N, C-alpha and C positions, 0 to 999 in steps of 0.2 A: 329478490330481483328476478324478473322474467327475462330469460335469454332466448333469442331467436335460434331456432334449430336449422334454419335454411342453409347457413354457411358452415355447418359443422364439418371438420375434416374427417371425423369418425362419429358414427351414430349407430347405436343399437336401438331397435324399435320392436317392442313387445317380444323380446327374445325369450325362448323357452329352450333349456338344455339341461343335460345331466348325464349320469353315468349308468344308471340302471333303469328299471321300469318306471320309477317315480322321478320326475324332473327336480332339479335343484333350483333352477331359475324359473320364475313364473312371470312371464310378460314384462321383463326388465327393459326399461328404456332409459338411455343416457346418451350424452354426446360430449364431445371435446372439440373446441374451436382452435384455430391457429393461435399459437403463442400461449396457450393455457396450460396450467397445471391443474388437473382435476383429481381429487382424492376420493376414494371409495372406502367408507367406514362400515363397520358392522362387527358383531360378535363372532366367535368361532362357529363355523358351520352356516353362516348366513348366506354364503355364495360368492364371496369376494374373489377368491382364487378361480372359481369356476367361471366367473365373468371374464377374467383375463384369458383363461384357457379357451373359452368359446370364441373370443375375438381372434385369438392366435391360431385357431383351427385345430387345436388339440382335442377339444370336446366338441362334438357335432352340434350344430344349431338345428334343433328339431322343428321349430317354427319361429316366425318373426323374421326380421331383416337386419343385416349388417351392411351399412353404407360406409364406403371408404373413398375419400376424395371425390364425392359426387357419384360414385358408381355402386350399385348393389353387388355385394360379393358374398361368397361363402367359401372360405379357405378350407382345403382338405387336410392341411398339415401346417406345422410351424414353419417348415422350409418355404412353403408357398407364400405364407404371410410375410416372411422375412424378405423374399424376393420382391414383394410388393412394397416394402418399406416399413412394415410393422415388426417391431422387435420386442420380445418379452424377456426380461431379466427375471428368472424364476426365483421362488422362495428357496432358501437353502444354499444359494450361491452356485453349487454344482460345477465348480471348477475342476480341472484335471490335476489331481494332487501330485502326480509323478511327472508332470511336464513343467517346464520353467514358466515364469511369468510371461516372457516373450512368446513362447510357444502357445500358451493359452490365448494370448492376444491375437496371434496369427491365425488361430483356428476361427476366431470371430470374423476374420476377413476372407473367408474361403470363397465368397462369391465375387470378389473384387480383383481387378488387375493389380499387379505388384506395385506399380508407381503410385496408384491411388491409395493402396493399403499403407505404404510407407508414409505418405503424407498424413493420413489419419492417425497412424501410430504416433507421430510427433504431436498431434493435437491431444491424443489421449495422455501422453506423457506430460503435456503442459497442464492438464487438469489434475493428473495424479503423479507428481514428481517422484513419489516413493516407488511407483512401479518402474520408473526409469532406473532408479538406483538399484532395484532388486530384479532386474530383468533376467538375470541368469540364475535366480534362486527358484527352487522347486515350489510350486504353488501350495503344496501341502504343508510347507514349513512356515507359511505366513500366518499372522494372527487372524482372528475372525474379521476384524475391521478391514485389514489389508486384503483378505480374500473377497470381501464385499466390493471393495474398490476395483479389484481385478475383474469381478463378475460384471460390474457396470462398464468398465473399460472394454471388456470383450464384446459386450452388446453394442457399444459405440463403433467398434471396428468395422461393422457391416454398413456404416453410414446410413442408419435408419432415418426415416422421415417422421417416425412416431415411436416413442419409447414407453413401454409398460413395465412397471416394477412391482414385484410382489414381496412385501415385507422386507425392504432393504435394511431396516434397523434392528431386525430380530436378533436378540442375544448379544447386542453390542453395548459397550460402555457408553455412558452419556456423552462424553467428549467426542467419541468417535461418531456417535449418532449426529451430533451437531455438525461435524465436518461433512458427513455424507449429505445432509440436507443442504448445506451451503453449496456443495458441488452440484446437486440437482437444480438449485436455483440458477447457478451459473450456466448449466447446460440449457435450461429453459430460456435464459436471456439471449442465447445465441439462436433462438428460433425454434427449438425442439418442443413440440407438444408432448405432455407427459400425463399418463394415467397411472395413478399411484394407489396401490393397496397398502395400508399401513396400520399397524397396531398402535403406534404412538400418535393418537388422534390429535393431541394438542399441537405437536410440531408439524404434523401433516396439514392441518387446517391453517396454521400460521403461514405456510408458504403457498397454499392452494388459492387459485382464483375462485374455484367453485368446488362443491363437494356433494356427494350423495351418501345416504345412509341406507344400507341393505338390512332387512329383517326377514329371515326365513325365505330368502329368494325373491323378495319384493322390495321395490324402492319405497322406503317409508318417509324419507325427507330429502329435500335438496335445497341448495341455496349457496350463497357466496361463502367463502371460507370464513370471513369475518362474522357473518350472520350465524353460521353453525357453531362457531367457537363460543358465542355468547348465548346460544340456545339452551334453555333449562333442560330440555330432554336430552340433548347431546352431552351437556355437562354432567348430568346424573349418570347416564349410561356408559359414557366413554372417557370422561375426564376425571372420574372418581370424586366428584363434588356432590355434596348433599343438596 
């Protein structure tokens, strides 16, 4: 399915970026439209996390363009991106283990006035009732799945306009993974565009409107989630099917 790029809320165009003298991304182009879940697949080292970090301003964009809500941008830091409404929930959760659940969530709202933060906190608790139950528990004592819920909840506390997630199911039990994906669908139904990097290709494509496949820093394939899910190349490379 050919998608118009004109009304994308976020667009990378011929993006080149990386960490050392040799770039990791080689003219990567992708976009996300309002109300979409878009997933980014690829093997380890393909450049998936680098793509998110480039959008978030953590890794500099060497050439190419980033367009956000119709404006050409180049964020200098994750804080600058967050102030603009772009939020990255990073791989590895990175919660504060010695702070309580509530304190972790409050840190996510550091840019917002108290009344707005309290309102968002109730919304996060409605998505993650377990966090409300354990709001006085230290983050480091939560299970892996609970910490992932906390990481997503903390990201939402800043009231982002666009959510990026890097491997939210990594290391989690299948039942917890299913719950996390259900919550992502619910967040998206409320109007949040999502760009998702995920090792669990089958479940990611099942909830995605569209997807891209990265191979050594290049976009190798793109299509609807349904089309990629039945693609022979994707099934062999990422779904473990012969």
